[in-house]
Structures are given as structure tokens and as C-alpha cells.
C-alpha positions in Angstrom: 20.0 12.5 31.4 23.1 12.2 28.9 23.4 14.8 26.2 26.7 13.3 24.7 25.9 12.0 20.9 25.5 8.0 20.5 29.2 6.9 19.9 28.0 4.3 17.8 28.7 4.2 14.0 25.4 2.4 13.4 23.3 3.7 15.6 24.1 6.8 14.4 22.7 5.6 10.9 19.5 4.3 11.9 16.7 7.0 11.6 15.2 5.1 15.0 18.2 4.9 17.1 19.5 6.0 20.0 20.9 9.1 19.5 22.3 10.1 23.0 25.1 8.3 25.1 23.1 6.7 27.9 24.2 6.6 31.3 27.5 4.8 32.5 25.8 2.5 34.7 23.1 1.8 32.0 26.1 1.2 29.3 27.3 -1.4 31.2 26.4 -5.0 31.5 27.4 -4.6 34.9 27.7 -2.0 37.8 30.9 -1.1 38.0 33.0 0.4 41.3 32.8 4.5 41.4 36.0 6.4 41.6 35.7 7.0 45.5 35.6 2.8 45.2 38.7 2.0 43.8 41.3 -0.6 45.3 43.2 1.1 48.1 46.9 2.9 47.7 49.4 0.3 46.6 46.8 -1.8 44.5 46.7 -1.4 40.7 44.0 1.1 39.0 43.2 -1.6 37.0 41.6 -3.6 39.6 44.6 -5.7 40.0 45.4 -7.3 42.9 48.8 -5.8 43.7 51.8 -8.0 44.4 52.1 -7.1 48.1 48.7 -7.8 48.5 49.1 -11.0 46.9 51.9 -11.7 49.5 49.6 -10.7 52.1 46.5 -13.2 51.2 48.4 -16.0 50.0 47.5 -18.6 46.8 44.3 -17.2 46.5 45.6 -13.5 46.3 47.9 -14.6 43.5 45.2 -16.4 41.5 43.8 -12.9 41.7 46.3 -11.3 40.4 46.1 -13.3 37.3 43.8 -12.3 34.5 45.1 -10.9 30.7 48.2 -12.4 30.7 47.3 -16.0 31.9 44.4 -15.5 29.5 46.4 -14.4 26.4 48.7 -17.3 27.1 45.9 -20.0 27.6 44.5 -18.6 24.5 47.8 -19.1 21.9 47.4 -23.1 22.8 43.8 -22.8 20.3 43.0 -26.1 18.5 45.1 -24.9 15.5 48.0 -24.5 17.7 47.6 -27.6 19.0 47.5 -29.2 15.6 50.7 -27.5 15.0 52.8 -28.9 17.9 51.1 -32.4 17.4 52.4 -32.1 13.7 56.1 -31.0 14.5 56.2 -33.7 17.7 54.9 -36.4 15.3 57.2 -35.7 12.2 60.2 -34.7 14.1 60.3 -36.3 17.2 62.2 -34.5 20.0 64.1 -32.1 17.2 62.1 -29.0 18.1 61.5 -29.2 22.3 63.6 -26.7 22.5 61.8 -23.6 20.5 59.3 -23.9 23.7 62.6 -22.5 25.7 63.7 -20.5 23.2 60.4 -18.6 22.5 59.6 -18.1 26.1 61.6 -15.2 26.6 60.1 -13.6 23.2 56.9 -14.1 24.0 57.4 -12.2 27.4 58.6 -9.4 26.0 56.3 -8.7 23.2 53.3 -9.4 25.5 54.9 -6.9 28.1 55.2 -4.4 25.7 51.8 -4.5 24.2 50.8 -4.5 28.3 52.6 -1.7 29.2 51.9 0.4 25.8 48.4 0.3 26.9 48.7 0.6 30.6 51.1 3.9 30.2 48.7 5.5 27.3 45.4 4.4 28.6 44.4 3.5 24.7 44.5 -0.2 23.2 47.1 -0.7 20.7 45.3 0.2 17.8 44.7 3.4 18.5 48.1 4.0 19.9 49.7 2.8 16.9 47.2 4.4 14.7 48.1 8.1 16.3 52.4 7.6 15.7 52.5 6.1 12.3 50.9 6.0 8.9 47.1 5.2 9.0 47.1 3.3 5.6 50.5 1.0 6.9 48.2 0.7 10.4 45.4 -0.7 8.1 46.8 -3.1 6.4 48.1 -4.9 9.6 44.7 -4.7 11.0 43.1 -6.0 7.7 45.9 -9.0 7.5 44.8 -9.4 11.3 40.9 -10.1 10.7 41.4 -12.1 8.1 43.6 -14.2 9.6 41.1 -14.8 13.1 38.5 -14.9 10.9 40.0 -18.3 9.3 42.0 -19.5 12.5 38.3 -19.1 14.2 37.1 -21.4 11.5 39.9 -24.0 12.1 38.8 -23.9 16.0 35.0 -23.9 15.5 35.8 -27.3 13.1 38.3 -28.6 15.7 35.4 -27.9 18.8 33.0 -30.0 16.9 35.2 -32.6 15.8 36.3 -32.9 19.5 32.8 -33.6 20.7 32.3 -36.0 17.9 35.9 -37.8 19.0 34.5 -38.3 23.2 31.3 -39.6 21.3 33.4 -42.1 18.9 31.5 -40.5 15.7 28.1 -41.1 16.9 27.4 -37.8 16.5 29.2 -36.0 13.5 31.3 -33.1 13.8 29.0 -30.6 11.8 26.5 -31.2 14.5 28.6 -29.5 16.9 29.8 -26.9 15.4 26.5 -24.8 14.6 26.0 -25.0 18.8 29.2 -24.1 19.4 29.2 -20.6 17.6 26.1 -20.0 18.9 27.5 -20.8 22.6 30.4 -18.5 22.0 28.8 -15.9 20.9 25.5 -15.8 23.5 28.8 -16.0 26.3 30.1 -12.5 24.4 26.8 -11.1 24.2 25.0 -11.5 27.8 27.6 -12.0 29.9 29.3 -9.8 32.3 32.7 -8.5 32.1 33.3 -10.5 35.4 32.0 -13.3 34.6 33.6 -13.6 31.2 37.0 -13.5 32.8 36.4 -15.7 35.7 34.7 -18.3 32.6 38.2 -17.5 30.7 40.2 -18.3 33.8 38.3 -21.7 34.3 38.7 -22.9 30.7 42.7 -22.4 31.2 42.2 -25.5 33.3 41.6 -27.7 30.0 45.1 -27.0 28.8 46.4 -29.4 32.1 44.9 -32.2 29.9 48.0 -31.8 27.8 50.6 -31.8 30.9 49.1 -35.1 32.2 49.2 -37.1 28.9 53.2 -36.1 29.3 53.3 -38.7 32.1 51.5 -41.2 30.4 53.6 -41.4 27.7 56.9 -42.3 29.7 59.5 -40.5 27.7 63.4 -41.2 27.6 64.1 -38.8 30.5 68.2 -38.1 29.1 66.8 -37.5 25.6 64.0 -35.2 26.6 66.9 -33.3 28.5 69.4 -33.1 25.5 66.6 -31.8 23.0 65.0 -29.3 25.2 69.0 -27.6 25.9 70.5 -28.4 22.5 68.8 -27.2 19.8 68.4 -29.5 17.0 68.5 -27.9 12.8 68.0 -29.6 9.8 68.4 -28.5 6.3 65.3 -29.3 4.4 62.3 -27.5 3.8 59.9 -29.5 5.9 62.0 -28.5 8.8 62.0 -24.8 7.6 58.4 -25.0 7.1 57.7 -26.6 10.7 59.9 -23.8 12.3 57.8 -21.2 10.5 55.1 -22.6 11.4 56.1 -22.8 15.1 57.2 -19.2 15.4 53.8 -18.1 13.4 51.8 -20.1 16.3 53.3 -18.9 19.4 53.9 -15.4 18.4 50.4 -14.4 17.1 49.3 -10.7 16.2 46.0 -11.4 17.8 48.0 -11.8 21.0 49.6 -8.3 20.8 46.1 -6.4 20.6 43.9 -8.8 23.2 46.6 -8.2 25.7 46.5 -4.6 25.6 42.2 -4.7 24.7 41.8 -6.6 28.4 44.2 -4.2 30.4 41.6 -1.4 29.0 39.2 -3.7 30.1 40.2 -4.3 33.4 40.9 -0.5 34.4 37.7 -0.2 32.4 35.9 -2.5 35.0 37.6 -0.8 38.2 35.7 2.6 37.0 38.6 4.3 34.9 36.1 5.0 32.2 37.9 7.8 30.4 41.3 7.7 28.7 42.6 10.8 30.9 41.4 8.4 34.3 43.4 5.5 32.2 46.8 7.1 31.5 49.9 7.2 33.5 51.0 4.0 35.0 52.6 3.3 38.4 55.4 0.2 39.1 53.0 -1.3 41.6 50.6 -1.8 38.3 53.8 -2.5 36.1 54.7 -5.4 38.3 51.4 -6.8 38.7 50.9 -7.1 35.0 54.1 -8.6 34.6 53.7 -11.3 37.0 50.7 -12.1 35.3 52.2 -12.2 32.0 55.5 -14.2 33.1 53.0 -16.5 34.4 50.9 -16.4 31.3 53.5 -17.4 29.0 55.0 -19.9 31.1 51.8 -21.8 31.2 51.6 -21.1 27.3 54.9 -22.6 26.8 54.9 -25.6 29.4 51.5 -26.7 27.4 53.3 -26.6 24.2 56.5 -28.3 25.3 53.9 -30.7 26.7 52.3 -31.8 23.4 55.4 -31.8 21.4 56.8 -34.1 23.7 53.7 -36.6 23.9 53.7 -36.4 20.3 57.3 -37.5 20.3 57.5 -39.8 22.6 53.8 -41.8 21.5 53.2 -40.8 17.7 56.9 -40.3 16.5 58.1 -43.1 18.1 55.7 -45.8 16.7 56.1 -44.6 12.9 52.8 -41.9 12.6 54.5 -39.2 11.2 51.6 -38.1 9.0 49.5 -36.1 11.5 48.0 -32.6 10.3 45.4 -31.7 13.7 44.6 -32.0 17.1 42.0 -34.3 16.3 44.4 -36.9 14.1 46.9 -36.4 17.4 43.8 -37.6 19.5 42.9 -40.3 17.0 46.2 -41.7 17.0 46.8 -41.5 21.3 43.6 -44.1 22.0 45.7 -47.2 20.5 49.3 -46.1 21.6 48.9 -44.4 24.8 45.6 -45.7 25.9 42.0 -44.2 26.4 42.4 -42.3 29.0 45.3 -40.1 26.9 42.8 -40.0 24.3 40.1 -38.4 26.7 42.3 -36.0 28.1 43.8 -35.0 24.3 39.9 -34.7 23.2 38.5 -32.6 25.8 41.6 -30.4 25.9 40.4 -29.9 22.3 37.2 -28.6 23.2 38.1 -26.4 26.0 40.8 -24.5 24.2 38.2 -24.0 21.3 36.0 -22.8 23.3 38.9 -20.3 25.2 40.5 -19.7 21.8 37.3 -18.8 19.4 35.7 -15.6 21.6 39.4 -14.2 22.6 40.1 -14.5 18.2 36.9 -12.5 17.5 36.9 -9.9 20.4 40.7 -9.2 19.7 39.7 -8.5 15.6 36.8 -6.4 16.8 38.8 -4.3 19.0 42.0 -4.1 16.6 39.3 -2.6 13.8 37.0 -0.6 16.6 40.5 1.1 17.5 41.5 1.7 14.1 38.3 3.8 13.3 37.7 5.5 16.3 34.7 4.1 17.6 33.8 2.6 20.8 33.1 -0.9 21.9 33.9 -3.2 24.6 33.0 -6.8 26.2 31.9 -5.1 29.2 29.0 -2.7 27.4 25.9 -3.9 26.6 25.9 -5.2 22.6 22.5 -2.8 22.1 24.6 0.4 22.8 27.6 -0.7 20.6 25.9 -3.2 17.4 28.7 -2.2 15.8 31.5 -3.7 17.9 29.2 -6.7 18.1 28.6 -7.1 14.9 32.3 -7.2 14.1 32.3 -10.0 16.7 29.3 -11.8 15.3 30.3 -11.6 11.5 33.4 -13.2 12.3 32.2 -15.9 14.2 29.7 -16.5 11.5 32.2 -16.3 8.5 33.7 -18.7 10.6 30.9 -20.8 10.8 30.7 -21.0 7.2 33.8 -22.2 6.6 32.7 -25.7 8.2 29.3 -25.3 7.0 30.4 -25.3 3.4 32.9 -28.0 3.7 36.1 -25.8 3.8 39.4 -27.9 4.6 41.0 -26.5 7.6 44.3 -27.4 7.1 44.7 -26.0 4.0 42.6 -22.8 5.7 45.3 -23.1 8.8 48.4 -22.7 6.4 46.6 -19.7 4.2 45.8 -18.0 7.9 49.5 -19.0 9.0 50.5 -17.3 5.4 48.5 -13.8 6.4 49.8 -14.2 9.9 53.3 -13.9 8.6 52.8 -11.2 6.6 51.0 -9.1 9.3 53.4 -10.7 12.8 56.9 -8.5 11.3 55.5 -5.1 10.6 53.6 -5.2 13.5 56.2 -6.1 16.0 58.2 -3.6 14.4 55.7 -0.8 14.9 55.2 -1.9 18.5 59.0 -1.9 19.0 59.3 1.6 17.8 56.1 2.8 20.1 57.9 1.6 22.9 61.0 3.2 22.4 59.4 6.6 22.1 59.7 9.1 25.3 56.9 11.4 24.3 54.5 8.2 24.0 55.8 6.3 27.3 57.8 8.8 29.2 59.6 7.3 31.7 58.4 3.5 30.8 60.4 3.2 27.3 61.5 0.0 27.0 64.7 -0.7 28.2 67.8 -2.3 26.4 66.6 -5.8 27.2 62.8 -5.6 26.3 64.2 -3.7 22.7 66.8 -6.4 21.9 64.1 -9.4 22.8 61.1 -7.6 20.8 63.5 -6.7 18.1 64.9 -10.7 17.7 61.5 -11.6 17.7 60.8 -9.2 14.8 63.7 -10.2 12.8 62.6 -13.9 13.7 59.3 -13.4 12.2 60.5 -11.4 9.3 63.0 -14.6 8.4 60.3 -16.8 9.1 57.9 -15.2 6.7 60.8 -15.1 3.7 61.2 -18.8 4.5 57.5 -19.5 3.7 57.1 -17.4 0.7 60.6 -19.2 -0.5 59.5 -22.4 -0.2 56.3 -21.2 -1.3 57.7 -19.9 -4.5 60.0 -22.7 -5.4 56.7 -25.7 -4.9 58.2 -26.9 -1.7 55.7 -26.1 0.7 52.8 -28.0 1.5 49.0 -26.9 2.1 
């Protein structure tokens, strides 16, 4: 029998709660591989398929290699992101297409660094940051992350309901679908095994192909698109500056940093590496596999972003529809202009990406909080042994649900979540970049000059974006 004291703060306080940790097999939702059954030499201890093995197995092997990076990239294109990209496409036409290409290497550098920190240290980002930097500084950043995630989650739940209502042509009110969506997501997180969760996340990524297909229905002018993609267009106006701020804030979001790192830890734990000492240290083959996964995930994310801006510009902006505010507005407007098929694809994409993003938003908040305070919890563990971790997930989801039930304006809510993200992202990026350059923490896997240049550039741009946002807010030139 296990004699280690229970590792959950809530159970410690309950008189009837468990007073000792269960055996590993009882703790986990599913039976994990034991240490002697880990992948053969050359495979990642995290349980990934290595690049060499993927080459031997062909297409199926490469698909198996994709995991945290792909899911992180796909979750970046949540309904609030779709709304942002639709808005800038409808308002500025092809003017911001270049941002998809510009932010691509920045996203890769930031997410690769978050994954590398987790793989090298064997702990999540919150723990790694807390060990190196001032506690209150990290705590403020994590508090901002939780607030922004909760508001974003509420807006995404509303978008799922609105997407379902759109498909029924208004026969079912959006609010009727929000509660079932929230309950479905919670059941999904609480009771699905870890392998089933990741498999479901991968399938939900397919919903994003809906936006790639809509490009072919929009028939954009080829030369105009090529020019807008490779030649940056800049306007010296408050509206354009705010649009650029919104694109940066939506594309490089703090919750992605924590989700990427925590996912890497969960994959290692699923392979039987249940302690920090077993997970610490990363081989080049593991790092290579993680980098391929991240590059594919970020490429997927940016192709979808590019497709949404392109479709909105070619269909909505070209027809004078420049007042798009949400993903639902974009879907509604596409119907008469691009045909019912484009409308259905857009609406289905909203639902699919919402169901992918909502659990990731709540889980990344829970991971950040539990890593900061030092208690245990993971999606691979049964909820009754980690009620504090799952309680944070439930609380964030319920708060997002209440936002919709009390009729809170989700467009305004997203604006304020963008403000919070604008505050949280720059200092977090600075701390993460400094951590990645610390040889005492990262050993021989410290960031090289290119990684440092790109992550510092991302931090600087996000800082300028935040200051620009506040300038326009204080001068009364920002909407919201």
C-alpha cells in the first residue's frame, strides 16, 4: 500500500478525504506502460514516434509523431481568433495577409522554447518559472493568464452555441446550446482517458480544414494575393494599429505557452515517466521529434489564419461588408455572397474549433495554477484524486458559462481579454526567454542565437502592441 501523504490540497482539508496517495495504476485513468515497456532506443521517452521511426512507417508514422504541437497550433485558431481574423480581413481586405507569414517563425520559436524547457527540466512552465524568478512576478502573470483564459473561454462557449444556431437557421436559440456544450466539454475532460483526449483533439483539428476549403470558394485575385502576402502593408491609423495588436495578441497567446509545456509533461507521464527525475534531460532525437511536431502545428495554425483573412477579404470586404465583429457575423455574411456551402463550412468550423479550444483554455489555466502553487494534477489522473486541479477546470468553465447566461457582451469581453493578454504576454515572454538562455537550467540545450533573436523580437513586438493598445484606449481611439 502507498504511504505517501495525499497530494491534493482539497482532499487534505476534508475530514473524510483520502489521507494517502493511491498506487500509480489506481491514480491514472488508464493503465500506462511501465518503465520496462517504454519505446525502444531511439524513440522519445515521451512516448513520441521518433523522426527515424516515422520515416520507416510512412504517412501513418508521421501522423503518430504529431501531438502537443499540432493541438497547440490548432487551438490557437479558436472562435475568438476566427472572429479577429474575419474582422481584419473584412475591414482591411488583403492588407494584413502578410502577418501570417511574419508571425510564423515567431510562433515556432516561442512554442519550441516552451517545449524544450519542459523536456529538459521535466516540469511544467509554471514550476520552472517559479524556481528561477520572483514569486509575485510569476504570480501576477499567471493571474492575468487565468482571467484572460476564462473570458476567452466564455466567448468561445458562446460561439459554439451561435454556430449551432446558425446551422439550424435560428430554429434553436444559441443560449440553449451553450449549457450542453459546457457539460460536454467538462465530461470530456473529467472522464476521457488521456489517450482518448489526445485522439479526440487530433480529430477536432480537422474542423479547421473548413476554412482552407472556403478559400477555393472565394475565387480571390491571384496577383493581388501574392503581393499582399509578401509585401507588408501598413496604415498610420488607430484602426489599423488596433487590428495589428489584435492579430499579434490572438496569434501569440500566453495560454499556448503553458499548454505546450504541460502537454509535453503529460505525454512523458503517459509513457511511464511518472517522476521529475525520470523526465529530466532531453535527447536530440526527442527534441527533433518535438520540433517537427511544433513546426507542423504552427504551419497549420498560420495556414488557417491566412485562409480566414483571405476569404473575408475576397468575399466580405469586396462586397462592402466591413463591419464584421465575430466569427458568427462572418458565417452569416458568407451565405448570400459565397453560397450555402461556404456558410456551412464556416459554421461547422466554429463549433469544431470551439470544442477544441474550450478544454485547452480551462486546462492550461489549471496547469498554470497548480504548477505555481506546487500541488499535483493532470488530465491523465482520475478527478476524485485531484479535485483541486479539476475544480479549477470546472470553475473556469462555469464562469465562462455564466458570462453567456447573464447576457454579457462577448465582443466586449474579448476586447478586455485581449487587454489582459497584452499585459501578460510581454513579461511572460521575457521570463521564458531568460529561462531558455540559462545554462544552469537548460544545460547544453540553451537557446541558440536564432531562438533568442526570435523570442526577444516576439517579446518586443508584444510589448509595443500592448503599449499601443493602451495608448489608443487612453486617448479614446480604441473600440470596445
